[in-house]
C-alpha positions in Angstrom: 0.0 0.0 0.0 2.8 2.4 0.9 4.6 1.7 -2.3 1.4 2.2 -4.4 0.8 5.5 -2.7 4.3 6.7 -3.3 4.0 5.7 -6.9 0.8 7.6 -7.3 2.5 10.9 -6.0 5.4 10.4 -8.2 3.4 9.3 -11.5 -0.2 10.4 -10.8 -2.4 13.2 -12.0 -1.6 16.9 -11.7 -2.0 18.5 -8.4 -0.2 19.9 -5.5 2.3 17.1 -5.3 3.5 17.1 -8.8 5.7 20.2 -8.4 7.8 18.6 -5.7 8.5 15.2 -7.5 10.2 13.0 -7.0 8.9 12.2 -3.6 10.9 9.8 -1.4 9.7 8.0 1.7 11.2 9.4 5.0 9.1 7.7 7.6 6.1 5.4 7.7 3.6 5.3 10.7 0.7 2.9 11.2 -2.3 3.7 13.3 -5.1 1.4 14.8 -7.8 3.2 13.0 -8.2 5.4 9.8 -9.7 8.2 12.0 -6.5 8.4 14.1 -4.2 8.4 11.0 -6.3 11.4 9.5 -6.2 13.2 12.7 -2.4 12.9 12.9 -2.0 13.8 9.2 -4.2 16.9 9.9 -1.9 17.8 12.8 1.2 17.4 10.6 -0.1 20.1 8.3 -0.6 22.5 11.2 2.1 24.9 12.3 3.1 22.9 15.4 2.8 19.7 13.5 5.3 21.0 10.9 7.8 21.9 13.6 7.3 18.4 15.1 7.9 16.8 11.6 11.1 18.9 11.2 12.4 18.0 14.6 11.6 14.3 14.3 11.7 13.4 10.6 14.2 15.9 9.2 13.9 19.3 7.4 12.1 18.3 4.4 9.6 15.9 5.8 6.6 17.9 5.5 6.0 20.6 2.8 3.4 23.4 2.7 
């Protein structure tokens, strides 16, 4: 599933992610429920979540 999602971002349709190709996997996290995964993804896109990602996953882990 992760490989397919990465391939979609690198080869998929136009959109936000196309201008930052090629993407590479920095970290993969699993959550018990989809709801928790969505909540964490939403957090990572916030200001404090970007700071968290930069500290723990590296400078380029989360883009705007």
